[in-house]
N, C-alpha and C positions, 0 to 999 in steps of 0.2 A: 831278383830274377829266379834264383833257386827256390825261393819260397813259393812264388806263383806257379812255377813249373811243377813242384812237388804236390801242391794242393790241387792243381789241375789234373795231374795223373791220378791222384787218389779219388777225385770226383768222378773221373771217367771209369776207374775200376769199380767204384761204387755203383755207377749206372749199369755196368756190365753184369755185376753180380745180381743186381735187382732184376735185370732182364732175364738172366738165366735162373732166377729164383734159387740162388745158392745161399740159403740162410746161414749155413755154418761159416762160409767165407765172410758174410756180412757181419756176423757177430765179432769177427776178428778185425775187420776193416774199420768198423765204427769207432771203437776205442783207440785203434792205431792212429786214425786221423786226428783225434783229439790230442793224443800224446805228441804228434808232430807239431800241432799248434802250440802246445805248452812248451815243447823244446825250442821252438822258434822264439818264443818270448824270453825264455831263460838264456838262450845263446846270444840274442841280439842285445839285450840290456839287462842288467841286474834288476830284480824287482824291488827296488828300494822306494819307489814312489807309490802314492795311493792308487793312481791309475793302473800301474802294473800289478799291484796287489789285487785290485778289484777284478782285473782281467784274468789273472791266474785263479782267483776264487771262482769266477764264473765258469771257467774251463774245467776246474776241478769238480765242481758240482755236476757239470754236464757229464764228465767221465764217470763219476760215481753213479749217476742215473743210468748210464748205458751199461755199466757193469752189473748193476742190479737187474736190469732188463735181460741181460745175457744169461743170467743164472735163474731167470724166471721168478724173481722175487719182487718185481716192481708192480705197483698197482696204479690205477688211474689217478687216485688221490695223490700217491707219491710222485707221479710224473707231473701232476699239476703244481705241487709244491716246489719241485725241483725247477720247473720252468719259470715259476715266479721268482725264485731265488736267483737263477741265472740272469733273467732280465733285469732284476734289481741291481745285481753286481755290475752289469754293463751300463746301467743308468748312472751309477756313480762315476764311471769313466768319463762320461760326457758332462754331467752336471758340474763337476769340479772345474771344468774348463769354461763354463758359461760365466761371462762377466756382466752381461746385461740381458734382461729378458724382454722380448717383444711379444706382443699378443697376436701378431699376424700368423706366425707359424702354428701355434697351438690351436687357434680358431679354425684354420684351414684343415688341419689334421682331424680335429674333433668333428667338424662338419662332415668330412668324408667318412669318418668312423661311424657316425650316427646314421647316415644314409645307408651305409653298408650293413650296419647292424639290423636296421628295420627291414631291409630287403631280404636278409637271411633269417629274420625272426621266426618264420615257420619251422625252420630246421632246429631252432634252439628251444622248442617247446619243452618245458620241464628242465631245461639246462641253461636258463637265462643267467643265473647268478655266476656260474663259472665262466661263461662266455663273456659277461660284462667285466668280471674281475681281470681276466687276461687282457681284454680290450683296453682297460684303463692302464694296466702295467706297460703294455707295448706302446700305448699312446704317449705316455710321459717319456719313455725311452726315445721314441722317434722325435719328440719335441726337443729334448736335450741335444740329440745328435744334429738335428736341423739348426738349432741355435748356434752350435759350434761352427758348422759349415757356413752359415750365413754371416758370421762374424769374421771368419778368416779366409774363406773361399780357397782353401787348399785342397789338393787332390786327395790327400789322406783323410781330411774331414768329410769330403764327398763320399768316399768309400765307406766311411763309418755310418753316414746317414743312409746310404743305400742299403748297407748291411742291416741297419735297424728296421728299415721298411720291409726287407725280405724276411727278417725274423718275425715281424708282425704278420706277414702273409703265412709263414709256417705255423704260427700260433692259431690262425683262423682255420687252416687245414687240419691241425691237430684236434681242435674242438669239434669240428664237423665229423672227423673220422671216429673219434672216441665216444662222443656223446650223442650223436644222432644218426646221420645218414652218410656212411662212408661211400666213396666212389672207387672205381677201379684204380689201383695203384696209389690211392690217396695217402696211405702210410709212407710209401716210398717217395712221393712228391714232397711230403713233409720232411722226410729225412734229408733229401738232397738240398732243399731250400734252407733247412736248419744248418747244415754244414757250410753252405755257401755264405750264409749270413755271418756265422762265427768266423769264417776265414776273412771276410771283409772287415768286420769289427776289429779283429786281431791286427790286421794290416794297418788300420788307422792309428794304432798305438805304436807299433814297432818300427814303422817307417816315417 
């Protein structure tokens, strides 16, 4: 309960700072939120398993990327690499829990991804490769999280699956914002969805 209350308060504060366009407060709030997530992992369970280590690795890379961004040293290429590493770390969390693979889940996700990709293809003109690369990364992450939920039907697994889908949504917003046609508040929508996704994925491991 304390975890959800804390993360809800941080999300609300983030939305308020975005609305007030307080960039200085946001520079502090973003890494602070990630440090709260990392503290929750360390305080709830010792990181002795591969899943906990992968989670901490993903959160650490995310914190590193935000700190570089705060000091103005992050590039689009660096953000792309960091996002790929973060998603790969989270993929490990779910793939090591998969006992059997079914093709229903990946086919549905792939079909939806292909339709969405071609619908948005005009926006990706000249940026098809990075868009496709991120799409594949978040597709296999969502596939793994979906397989875990399908196998166990636990609430924790469902939150992990939803978190992976929201992370995929944040990836789409990030690609559109940085590589082609940003819309009003697109960067902030990405930011909120990105933290919500990490909150849900973290909760699926520590609870």
